[in-house]
N, C-alpha and C positions, 0 to 999 in steps of 0.2 A: 785268599789268606787262610792260614791254618794256625791253630794254637795247640801246643802240647803242654801237658802238665808235667812239671819237673819235681813235684813233691812239695808238701806243706802249702805255701802260698806262691811258689815259683811257677812261672810259665815261660814258654818259648813261643814267640810270634814269628811265623814264617810267611813272607810275601810270595806271591806267584812269580815275581821276577828274580827271586833268589836271596836277597838280603834278609836278615832276621834280627830280632831283638830278644833280650831276656828281661824279665821283670821279677824282682824279689827272689833271685836265684841264690839258694844256699845249698851247701853240700852236707851240712850237718848242724844240728844244735841239740843240746843235751836232753831237753825235755822230750823231744820227739824220739831220739835214739833210745831213751829209756822205755818207751812204750810201743815202738814199732819195730818190726823185723827188718833185716837187710832188704834193700830194694825200696825203702821209703823215699830215696832221692835218686834221680837219674840225671845224666849229663845232657846238655843240648846236642843236637845232631850235627851242628855246624858252628863255626865261629860267628859271633854276633857283632853287628855293627855298633851296638851300644847296649849298656846295661842300665835299666831304670830301677830305682829303689823308691818305695813309697815312704819309708822312714827308716831310722837307724837302729831299731831293735835287732838283736843278734839273730832272730829267726827270719829277718827280712833283708839284712845287709851282711854279707859274708865276703870280705875283700879277696880272700884266696879264691873263692868260687868265681867272683867277678873277673879276676885276672885270668882264670882258666877259660872264661867265655869270650872276653874281648881282647885279650893280650895284656901285656904288662903296662902298656901306655894307652890303653883303649879308653873310649868315652863312657863316662858315668853321669847320668842325670839324677839329681837328688834334690830334696827340699832344703829350705833354708836351715842353717844350724839352730839348735835349741840353745839359747843363751841362758845359762843358769849356773848356780853354785854346783860344786862337784857332787854333793849329796843329792841334789835335785836331778842331775843328769845321769843317774846310775844306769839307766837302760841304754844310753846313747854314747857315753864317753869312750867306750872301747872301739866302736865302729868309727867314731870321729877320729880317734888317734890312728887307727889302721888306714883310713883313707888319706890322712895327712902324710903318713909315712910312705905311702905307696907312690909309684910313678904314674898313676892313672890320671887321665885327663878328666878332672871332676868339674862339672858345671852345676851351679846352684840355679834352680828355677823358681819362679814365683807363681802364685795362683793365676790361672788363665793364660800363662805364657805358652806360645806355640813354637815348636821346634820343627824345622824342616830337615829331615834326614832321609832323602829320597830312597825308596818310594814311600817312606813313612811320613805322615804328619802326626806329631805327638803333642797333646795338650795336657798340661798340668792343671788339675782341677782341685777345688777346695775339698778338704777332708777334715774330720775331727777324730782324734785319737782318744780312746777311752781312758788312757793313762796320762794324758797331758803333754805328750811329746809332739814335736812338729811333724806333720805328715801331709803329703799330697796323694791324690789318686791320679790315674793316667787314662786318657782316651787315646787309643792308637788307631790310626786310619791308614789303610792301604787297600788297593784293588777295589775301591768303592765300598769298603766295609769298615765298620768301627767296632773295636773291642774296648770295654771298660774294665780296668783292674782296680779293685777296691782295697788292696792292702789289708789292714785290719781295722777298717773304719767302724764307727758306731753309726746309728741312724741319726741324721741331722737334717737341717733345712735347706741344704744346697742342691738336693737332687733335682728340683725343678729347673734351677738355673743351668745345671750341667746338661740336662736334656735339651734345653733351649739353645744353649751356646755351643755345645759340642756334639749334640745328637744328630740324627737318631742313632741309638746304640743297637748293634745287632746281637752281640753276646756280652753279657755281664759276668765277669769273673769276681765272685763275692765270697768273703768270709762268712761262716755260718755257725760257729760253735758257741757263741754267746758266753765266752769264758768270763768267770769271776776270778779276779787276781788279788792275792793277799801277800804283799811284800813289805819289808821293813821301811822303805823310804816313802811309802804311800799309806800312812796311817792317820786316822782310823780307816780301816779297810772298808770298801764299799761292797755291798751285796749285789749291786747292779751289774749287768753285763758290760764288759769293756770292749766288746766287739759285737757285730750284728748277730742276732739270733736267727734261726731259720725263717721264722715268720717275717722278721724285719727285712731280711735279704730279699724275700719274695716281693715285699712292698717296694723296696728300693728299685728292684728290677722293673717292676710295673711302671713306676714313675719315669724311669729312664727310657721306657718304651722297648725294652729288650724282649725278644721272643725266646731266648735261650739263656739259662744260667748255668755256669760251671762252678760248682762249689769248691772252695779251698778253705784252708785254715781250720781243719778239724782233725780229730784223732789223737789229741793229747789230753789226758786226764790225770793230773798229779796233785790231788788234794793234800794239804789245804792251800798250797801255793797257787795252783792253777786248776780250776774246776770248770769243766765244760759241760754244756747241756747234753742230755742223752738223746739218742736217736735223731741226730741233727739232719742227716741226709733224708731219712724217711719223712721227717716233718717238713723239710723244704719241698719235697715232692708233693706232699699233700697241700701245702699252702700255695704253691705255684700252680697246681692244677686248677684251683678255683679262679686263677687270674689268666688262664690260657697261656701259661709260660711253660716251656719245655725245660726239664732239668737234665743235664748231661754230666753225671758223675764220672770223672776220669781218674783211673789209676795212674800213678807215676809212669810216664812214658807213653801213655795213650794220648791221642789227639783227635780233634774234629775240624772239619772244614767250616769256616764262617760263611754261612749261607743265608 
C-alpha cells in the first residue's frame, strides 16, 4: 500500500492490487489559496473506488473534487449529519446541500462500522471535532497494512480503543497545526486549539502504535479568524523523536510506501 498527499488534509491510498481511495480530497478552499502558491493541491493519479470524508467542513469536503475522483455517481462514505439550527451548522450546511444535490452514492457510517471494499477494509472510528461538528476518523487496511487518517481531530480519549479495535496502525496521518478559530457563530471564542498540536499528534501516534506520522492540516495562518501554531512540522519532528516515531513530511504529490 502507498499513500500520496493531495494537499492540506487530503490523501490518496493506493493498494498493491490497483484500486485506490481518496480521503478529504479538496481542490481548493479560500484560506489556503490566500496563503499558499499554486501547487498546494494535486489530483489523484487514478480514479478512486470511493471517497472518504472525515467531516463536512469545506476544507475537507469538496463535492466537485469528489466527483472528479470517483465519478458523478461514485461512492462517498461520510459521518452522520449534524442536526442543528441553520446558524449552528454554518460550517456544514453548504457541503450537506452539495451532497444532497449531487448524484453521488452517499453512505452514512457510524462509529466502529466496518466497510468491505476489496481489497480495502475501512473502519470508521470515533473522533472529536474542536468546533462541535460531527466527525469520524478512518482506518484503512489493505495489503496487510493499516493507515489512520485523523481529519482535524483534537486530542481525545478514544485513542486507546482505536488502537485496540482497529490497530496496529502502521502510518498515522494526523493534523498538526493547533489552530485557534474565531468565527461569529462560535462566541465567545476559545483560545484553545481546535485541532491537534504537534506535540499532541506525536502522543496520539504513540498510543496508536504508529511508527510513522505523515503531517497534514498545516500552512494556513489568517489571524484573527484562523491562527495556527508556529513551526508545527519542526515541533512534530522533535516530539516524535523522543517517542521513536519517524515523521514523513510530504509535499503535495509526494508519497510513501506503507512499510
